[in-house]
C-alpha positions in Angstrom: 103.2 36.4 94.4 100.3 35.1 96.5 97.7 32.6 95.3 94.4 33.0 97.0 91.7 30.4 97.3 88.0 30.9 96.8 86.1 32.6 99.6 89.2 33.1 101.7 91.7 35.9 101.6 95.4 35.8 102.5 96.2 36.8 106.1 97.9 40.2 106.4 99.1 42.1 109.4 97.1 45.1 110.4 99.7 47.7 109.7 97.7 50.5 111.3 100.7 52.8 111.9 101.7 52.5 108.2 98.2 53.2 106.8 96.4 55.4 109.4 97.1 58.5 107.4 96.8 56.8 104.0 93.9 56.1 101.7 93.3 52.9 99.9 92.6 53.5 96.2 91.1 50.6 94.3 91.3 50.8 90.5 89.0 48.5 88.4 88.7 47.9 84.7 85.6 50.1 83.8 86.2 52.9 81.4 87.7 56.2 82.7 87.2 58.9 80.1 88.3 61.9 82.1 91.7 61.0 83.6 92.3 64.6 84.6 89.4 64.5 87.0 90.6 61.2 88.4 94.2 62.4 88.8 93.0 65.5 90.6 91.6 63.3 93.4 94.7 61.3 93.9 97.3 61.8 96.6 100.9 60.9 96.7 100.4 59.1 100.0 97.6 56.8 98.5 98.0 53.0 98.5 97.1 51.8 95.0 95.5 48.5 94.4 95.0 47.7 90.7 92.5 45.0 89.9 93.1 42.9 86.8 92.2 45.0 83.8 92.4 48.1 86.0 96.1 47.9 85.1 95.3 49.5 81.8 94.7 52.7 83.6 98.1 52.8 85.4 99.9 54.8 82.8 97.1 57.4 82.2 96.7 57.9 85.9 100.5 58.2 86.3 100.5 55.9 89.3 102.5 52.7 90.1 100.6 49.9 91.7 101.4 49.1 95.4 99.5 45.9 95.0 97.9 43.9 92.1 94.9 41.7 92.6 93.1 39.6 90.0 92.2 36.3 88.4 93.7 37.8 85.2 90.8 36.8 83.0 90.7 40.2 81.3 94.3 41.3 81.6 97.6 39.5 81.4 99.4 39.1 84.7 102.4 41.5 84.3 104.6 39.2 86.4 106.3 42.3 87.8 108.1 42.7 91.1 105.0 44.4 92.5 103.2 42.4 95.2 100.5 40.4 93.4 97.6 38.3 94.7 96.4 35.8 92.1 92.7 34.8 92.6 91.0 31.7 91.1 88.6 32.2 88.2 85.8 30.6 90.2 85.2 32.5 93.5 82.6 34.3 95.5 84.4 37.7 95.6 84.9 39.9 92.6 88.4 41.2 92.2 87.4 44.6 93.4 85.5 43.3 96.4 88.4 41.1 97.4 90.6 44.2 97.0 88.4 46.1 99.5 88.6 43.3 102.0 92.4 43.2 101.5 92.5 46.9 102.2 90.6 46.4 105.4 93.0 43.7 106.5 95.9 46.1 106.0 94.3 48.7 108.3 92.9 51.3 105.9 89.8 53.3 107.0 89.4 55.5 103.9 88.8 54.1 100.4 88.4 55.5 96.9 87.1 53.4 94.0 88.0 54.3 90.4 87.2 52.5 87.2 84.4 50.7 89.2 81.3 52.1 87.5 80.1 52.0 84.0 80.0 49.3 81.4 78.5 46.1 82.8 75.7 47.0 85.2 76.2 43.8 87.3 79.8 44.9 88.1 78.7 48.4 88.8 76.0 47.3 91.3 78.4 44.8 92.8 80.9 47.7 93.4 78.2 49.8 95.0 77.8 47.0 97.5 81.4 47.6 98.5 80.3 51.1 99.6 77.6 49.5 101.8 80.0 46.9 103.3 82.6 49.5 104.2 80.0 51.9 105.6 78.7 49.1 107.9 82.2 48.7 109.2 82.5 52.4 110.0 84.9 53.1 107.1 84.6 56.0 104.6 84.4 55.1 100.9 83.7 57.0 97.7 83.2 55.7 94.2 84.2 58.2 91.5 83.2 57.9 87.8 83.2 60.3 84.9 79.9 61.9 85.9 79.7 61.9 89.6 81.0 60.9 93.0 79.1 58.5 95.2 79.1 57.6 98.9 76.8 56.1 101.5 75.1 58.3 104.1 74.1 56.6 107.3 75.3 57.7 110.8 77.0 61.0 109.9 75.5 63.8 107.8 76.9 64.6 104.4 77.2 67.9 102.6 76.9 69.1 99.0 78.3 72.5 97.9 76.6 74.5 95.1 79.4 73.8 92.7 77.6 70.5 92.0 74.6 71.3 89.7 72.6 68.3 91.0 72.7 65.6 93.7 70.5 62.5 94.1 69.5 60.3 97.0 68.8 56.6 96.2 68.0 53.8 98.5 69.9 50.6 97.6 69.4 48.8 100.9 66.1 48.5 102.8 64.3 51.6 104.0 65.8 54.8 105.1 63.9 56.9 107.7 64.2 60.3 109.3 65.8 61.8 106.2 66.4 65.5 106.4 67.7 67.7 103.5 68.4 71.3 104.1 69.4 74.2 101.9 68.2 72.5 98.7 65.5 73.2 96.1 63.5 70.2 97.4 64.0 70.0 101.2 62.9 67.0 103.2 62.1 66.7 106.9 61.7 63.4 108.6 61.1 61.7 105.3 61.3 58.1 104.2 62.8 56.6 101.1 62.6 52.9 100.2 63.8 50.9 97.2 60.5 51.0 95.4 60.2 54.7 94.6 63.3 56.8 93.7 61.9 60.3 94.3 65.2 61.8 95.5 66.8 62.2 92.0 68.1 65.5 90.7 67.9 67.8 93.7 69.7 71.1 93.6 71.7 73.1 96.2 70.4 76.6 96.8 72.7 79.2 95.3 75.5 80.2 97.7 74.5 77.5 100.2 75.7 74.1 101.3 73.1 71.3 101.4 73.1 69.1 104.5 71.7 65.5 104.3 71.2 63.3 107.3 69.5 59.9 107.9 68.2 58.8 111.3 67.7 55.1 110.4 69.1 53.1 107.5 71.3 54.4 104.7 71.2 56.2 101.4 73.4 56.4 98.3 74.4 60.1 97.8 75.4 60.9 94.2 76.9 64.3 93.6 76.8 65.1 89.8 79.6 67.0 88.2 79.2 69.9 85.9 79.5 68.9 82.2 
């Protein structure tokens, strides 16, 4: 068991050979109603970090933690043989943000966040900032909840297939410029979206097509909405 101090994370070797073909899955304590959807996105090769009350999802997800991280203010420390990093109650990083930084230290370049949206809005917004942080470092990350999947678009284009009834583009950081949306009901060419006017909500992919979204400058949050 490792005890971490506020603002600093334990040093870990960058085991790139071990993790280059793996994905880091971070499980938080927000509600997960549709475990079947979540399980369908998991891989046997995933590295699972359970954060504090995220441990309540372990049985329903059918996954064993590879690492447990938390200050254990909302769930009892299981005291198991699984590697555990115990955080102080008073700290700068949330448990989930610390978990993302720990995943980076261990060499992961792909991340999936579960149980990290819904419930308390402050925690949800804080977890969206994890997507921004990972994108700025050139890592790919997705946040999955019961209604949608979310990722940041910046340097590389993103695509939405027509099996998603809706998709939305939101700016959560600065101003995005040179936005192009193709093969959608509401196309855009060289557009600009800032944080003050969210006009990119509830677009639709044209039937039988795949929408393509690109951003020349800045970044956007892409939300693909699942069918009910």
